[in-house]
C-alpha positions as CSV (number, residue, x, y, z in Angstrom):
1,M,31.5,-20.6,24.5
2,L,28.8,-20.1,21.9
3,T,29.9,-19.1,18.4
4,I,27.7,-16.8,16.3
5,A,28.1,-16.2,12.6
6,L,27.3,-12.6,11.6
7,P,26.8,-11.6,8.0
8,K,29.0,-9.2,6.0
9,G,27.4,-7.1,3.3
10,R,23.8,-5.8,3.0
11,I,22.6,-6.5,6.5
12,A,25.9,-6.2,8.4
13,E,25.5,-2.8,9.9
14,E,21.9,-3.4,11.1
15,T,22.9,-6.8,12.6
16,L,25.9,-5.3,14.4
17,A,23.6,-2.5,15.8
18,I,21.3,-5.1,17.3
19,F,24.2,-7.0,18.9
20,E,25.8,-3.8,20.2
21,K,22.5,-2.9,21.9
22,T,22.0,-6.4,23.2
23,F,25.6,-6.6,24.7
24,N,25.8,-2.9,25.5
25,T,29.3,-2.7,23.9
26,K,30.9,-1.7,20.6
27,F,31.4,-4.5,18.1
28,D,34.6,-3.7,16.2
29,F,36.3,-6.2,13.9
30,E,39.7,-4.5,13.8
31,D,42.3,-4.8,11.1
32,R,40.1,-7.0,8.9
33,K,39.9,-9.6,11.6
34,L,37.1,-12.1,11.2
35,I,36.8,-13.3,14.8
36,L,35.8,-11.3,17.8
37,E,35.3,-12.5,21.4
38,K,32.8,-10.6,23.7
39,D,31.3,-11.5,27.0
40,G,31.8,-15.3,26.6
41,F,30.7,-15.4,23.0
42,R,32.7,-15.8,19.8
43,F,31.6,-13.9,16.7
44,L,32.6,-14.8,13.2
45,L,32.2,-12.4,10.3
46,V,31.2,-14.4,7.2
47,R,29.4,-13.9,3.9
48,N,25.7,-13.8,4.2
49,Q,25.4,-16.8,1.8
50,D,27.8,-18.8,3.9
51,V,26.1,-18.3,7.3
52,P,23.8,-21.4,7.0
53,T,26.8,-23.6,6.1
54,Y,28.8,-22.5,9.1
55,V,25.8,-23.1,11.4
56,L,24.8,-26.5,9.7
57,N,28.3,-27.8,10.2
58,Q,28.5,-26.5,13.8
59,A,31.4,-24.2,13.1
60,A,28.9,-21.7,14.5
61,D,26.1,-22.5,17.0
62,L,24.0,-19.5,15.9
63,G,23.9,-17.2,12.9
64,V,22.1,-14.2,11.3
65,V,20.9,-14.7,7.8
66,G,18.3,-13.5,5.3
67,L,15.2,-15.7,5.0
68,D,15.8,-15.8,1.2
69,V,19.2,-17.4,1.7
70,L,17.8,-19.8,4.3
71,T,15.0,-20.8,1.9
72,E,17.4,-21.3,-1.0
73,K,19.8,-23.4,1.0
74,E,17.1,-25.8,2.2
75,M,19.2,-26.8,5.3
76,D,17.9,-28.4,8.5
77,L,18.3,-25.5,10.9
78,V,16.3,-24.0,13.7
79,K,14.7,-20.6,12.9
80,L,14.6,-18.7,16.2
81,L,13.7,-15.1,15.6
82,D,12.8,-12.7,12.8
83,L,15.0,-9.7,13.5
84,G,12.9,-7.4,11.3
85,I,15.9,-6.0,9.4
86,G,17.2,-6.3,5.9
87,K,13.7,-6.4,4.5
88,C,13.3,-7.2,0.8
89,R,11.3,-9.3,-1.6
90,V,12.2,-12.1,-3.9
91,C,10.4,-11.2,-7.2
92,I,10.0,-12.2,-10.8
93,G,11.2,-9.4,-13.2
94,M,10.7,-9.0,-16.9
95,K,11.2,-6.4,-19.6
96,N,8.6,-3.6,-19.4
97,E,6.9,-4.7,-22.6
98,D,6.7,-8.4,-21.6
99,E,4.1,-10.3,-19.6
100,L,4.4,-13.5,-17.7
101,D,2.7,-16.2,-19.7
102,Y,2.1,-19.4,-17.7
103,S,0.6,-21.1,-20.8
104,K,4.1,-21.2,-22.5
105,P,5.5,-24.8,-22.6
106,E,8.6,-23.6,-20.8
107,I,9.8,-20.3,-19.2
108,T,13.5,-19.5,-19.1
109,V,14.5,-17.7,-15.9
110,A,18.0,-16.3,-14.9
111,T,18.7,-16.2,-11.2
112,K,21.1,-17.0,-8.4
113,M,18.2,-18.5,-6.4
114,V,17.8,-21.8,-8.3
115,N,15.8,-23.7,-5.6
116,I,13.4,-20.9,-4.9
117,T,12.8,-20.4,-8.6
118,R,12.3,-24.2,-9.3
119,N,10.0,-24.6,-6.4
120,Y,7.9,-21.6,-7.2
121,F,7.3,-22.5,-10.9
122,S,6.8,-26.1,-9.9
123,S,4.0,-25.0,-7.6
124,K,2.4,-23.3,-10.6
125,A,2.8,-26.5,-12.6
126,V,4.9,-24.7,-15.2
127,A,8.1,-26.1,-16.8
128,V,11.1,-23.8,-16.1
129,K,14.6,-23.7,-17.5
130,V,16.8,-22.1,-14.8
131,I,20.0,-20.4,-15.8
132,K,22.3,-19.8,-12.8
133,L,24.0,-16.4,-12.8
134,Y,26.1,-14.8,-10.0
135,G,25.6,-11.2,-10.8
136,S,24.2,-8.5,-13.2
137,I,21.1,-10.7,-13.4
138,E,19.0,-7.8,-14.9
139,L,21.1,-8.1,-18.1
140,A,19.7,-11.6,-18.9
141,P,16.2,-10.6,-20.3
142,I,17.6,-7.5,-22.1
143,V,20.1,-9.6,-24.2
144,G,17.7,-12.5,-24.7
145,L,19.4,-15.0,-22.4
146,S,16.1,-15.4,-20.4
147,D,12.4,-14.6,-20.5
148,A,12.5,-13.4,-16.9
149,I,14.7,-13.1,-13.8
150,V,14.2,-14.0,-10.1
151,D,16.0,-11.6,-7.9
152,I,16.0,-9.7,-4.6
153,V,14.2,-6.4,-4.8
154,E,14.5,-3.7,-2.1
155,T,13.3,-0.6,-3.8
156,G,12.9,-1.8,-7.4
157,T,15.2,1.0,-8.7
158,T,17.8,-1.4,-10.2
159,M,15.1,-3.1,-12.3
160,K,13.5,0.2,-13.4
161,Q,16.9,1.6,-14.4
162,N,17.4,-1.5,-16.6
163,G,14.0,-1.3,-18.3
164,L,12.5,-4.1,-16.2
165,K,9.4,-4.4,-14.0
166,V,8.3,-6.6,-11.2
167,V,5.6,-8.9,-12.5
168,E,5.2,-11.1,-9.4
169,D,6.3,-11.5,-5.8
170,I,7.6,-14.9,-4.7
171,M,8.3,-14.2,-1.0
172,E,9.2,-11.6,1.5
173,S,12.5,-11.8,3.3
174,S,14.2,-10.3,6.4
175,A,17.1,-11.4,8.6
176,H,16.6,-14.3,11.0
177,L,18.5,-15.6,14.0
178,I,19.1,-19.3,13.3
179,A,20.6,-22.2,15.3
180,N,22.3,-25.5,14.7
181,T,19.9,-28.3,15.7
182,N,22.4,-30.0,18.0
183,S,23.6,-26.8,19.5
184,Y,20.0,-25.8,20.3
185,I,19.6,-29.1,22.3
186,T,23.0,-28.9,24.0
187,H,23.0,-25.2,24.8
188,K,19.3,-24.6,25.0
189,E,19.4,-22.4,28.2
190,E,22.2,-20.1,26.9
191,I,20.6,-19.8,23.5
192,L,17.2,-19.0,24.9
193,T,18.7,-16.4,27.3
194,L,20.4,-14.7,24.3
195,Y,17.2,-15.1,22.3
196,K,15.2,-13.3,25.0
197,K,17.8,-10.5,25.2
198,I,17.8,-9.9,21.5
199,S,14.0,-10.2,21.3
200,D,13.7,-7.4,24.0
201,N,16.1,-5.2,22.1
202,I,14.3,-5.3,18.7
203,K,10.8,-4.6,20.1
C-alpha cells in the first residue's frame, strides 16, 4: 500500500480537490483524524513544512509540497510533477523608502527560509546576516531588526499593508508531487500509474 503525505494549510483544499477528482471519491478526514485509506492508498495529513521529512524517511512514499519548502529543505527527493496549484513567489521585501544596495558590506535579512536566502545572496557575492523568524516577518524591517525580509508573496497585500514593497523576486513556487527515491525504484509502476492519473486530471 502506497502512503501519500498531503499538506495542511494554504494548499490543502486545492490538493484534496485534485485527489478527489483523480480517485473520483470524497476525501474526508473525519474527527480530526490524520490518516485516511482509499482504494489501496494511505493518506496522511501533515504540515506543509513536514511533508519532505515524511517522504525522505519513507514514512510516506509520495507527498505534495510547495517548491519553496522543497528548495529550502535541500533533501534528496524525486520531483515528479508540478501540480500548478498554490502558486506564489519568494521575494525580497523592504520598507517603501529603502532600496536594495548590493554594495553594502553586509545585508541583514529576516526570514524563515534561511537556505534560500543564503544561497541567493551568495550567488550575488554579497555577505548576508540571516535572522531566522517563524512569523510576523514583515515586522523586522519596520522595527530595525533587519534591512530586508525574504518571504512568500501571493498578492503582495500583506507587505503593502505594512509599508513594505517587493524589491526583487528570488523564485516562483507551486505545489509539486514528490517521491522517496527508494519508493520510486521499488514501486515505480504504481507510482507512474498514479502520476499519469493525476497528470490527466490537472490538464
